[in-house]
Each structure stands twice: as C-alpha cells, then as structure tokens.
C-alpha positions, 0 to 999 in steps of 0.5 A: 816357450809354449806347450799345449795341454789337454783337459783330462777326462780320467785319471790316466797314469800313462801320460805326463801332467802339467800343473797350470798357474796364472792365466792371461786374457788369451788363456795362456797360463804359466807352468808350475810343475811337470809330472811324469806318469803319476800313480793312480792315486796321484792322478786322481788327486790331479783330476780332482784339483782342476789344476792339471792338464795332460802333457800332449808333448806338442810345443811351439817355439821360435828357433832362437828361444829353443836354441838358447834353451838347449845351449843353457840346459843341455850344453853337452849336446849344444857344444857337440853339434855347434862343432858341425855348423860349417858342415851342415847342408853339405855332403858331410852332414850325414856323416857328422850326425851319424858320428856324434848323435850316438854319444849324446845323452838320452834325454827327453826335451821335457826333462832336458829343457822344459822342466828347467826353463823359467819362460814356459807357458801352456795353452789348453787345447781341445782337438781330440788329442789322444796318445795311443800308447796306452790301453786306456786311450785306445779303449776310449777311441774304439767302437764299443758294444752295448756293454761298453766292451771293445774287441780288436781283431777278434770275435767275442762272446761276453757274459756279465762283462763290461768295460773291457778291451779285448785284443786277441787276434784271430781267436774267439774270446769268451768272457764271463764276469770281467769288468774293466780289464785288458785281455791281450795276446801277443805271440806267446804271451797272454795278458789279463790286467785291470784297465786302471792298473795298466801302469803296472805292465812295465813291472810285469815285463820286468818280472817276466824277464827275470823269471823266464828270460827274454823268451816272453819279453 
C-alpha cells in the first residue's frame, strides 16, 4: 500500500510526518514510522534529520489490498459491513449504511490501518501540496506585502511588523512591533498568537470553554 509524502519546508506542527526507510530505484521508500502532529521541538528534529516527509493523507491502493487490511486491522468495521454485501447496489443500501455507520468506531485510516500494516511504502511527491487547515500553510500560499505580512479580508497599517498573518474581516487593523504572529477575529473572539505556536490553539479553545462556557467556542 502506497502513500504520498511531501518534502517539508518548515517544522510544521499541524501536519503528520512519515519517517522514510530504504528506497528503491523508483524512489519508493519503506515506511519506518508515522508521527501525528509533533510539538515544535520534535518537528525541528524531524526537519534537521532529513528522514521525514509530511503525510499528505493521499493513498494509492488496489481494492484487494485495502479490503484485506481492513479485515485484518479493523475487523469490527469489516464484519459489520460485510453483513450488507447482498444489499449493496439495491434500494436498501442507503438505509443499511445509515443504520450501521454511526456505530462504527471513529478512527482515521492512518491509525486504523497504515500504522499497523507491514506492506506500507511512501513516494516523495512535489506538486504544490498544502493542507489549508493550518495558519502556517495559509500564510505560505497567500500574497505578502513588502514586509512579508499577509492580510485576509481586511485593511492593515503595519509599523515595524513582519511575517504576520492578519484575518480580521471588514476592519482596519493597525499593528506595531509584531513579528510572526497570527491576528484573527471570528464572531466575538479575537486571537493573537505566535505563528509558530499555533498548535496551542486547541488548548486555548479548551481553556475558553472551561472558563467561559460555549459562548466563545
């Protein structure tokens, strides 16, 4: 089973990583380990080692391989849906799936299969991939002014400020003396966070929920 890996250009903490092993003449490598969203220090170690790729979450399988893997590593899912083999492609298919899907365990294909299987390989790919689920990736792909600041749906005046991403819709934002920060507003919440510590946003959300309830989440 093959997965695609992207050569990293920064110690991103919002992506998963794949540690590569031996390669063949087609540059397809064995997979040593999968690591899900490391902290900043570990991400830097990964980058410096040269042994890690970003996990793009893009897979190439033949049908027989992935079915066998699911049967072996996720039998509770496989067994449940094998009961519907005679129902698929009939009028009763949607009802069967609607009834059984909610009772399946919530688990990603990475955790459920790829990290357990022994026949997993990775191909390094370079086609401009980016996961826009992080502020860092959004910053990389956005237009930057002469001071490397990014403004999204807002007007800005910046003074002695560099490398920031500013997302405060329909407002004028004035920055002075900020470097490499995320400044973002959504509804009744304003976030000001170091760009290289965006992995802490999950902690901020949890703390806000505990402190103030659901109003600011």
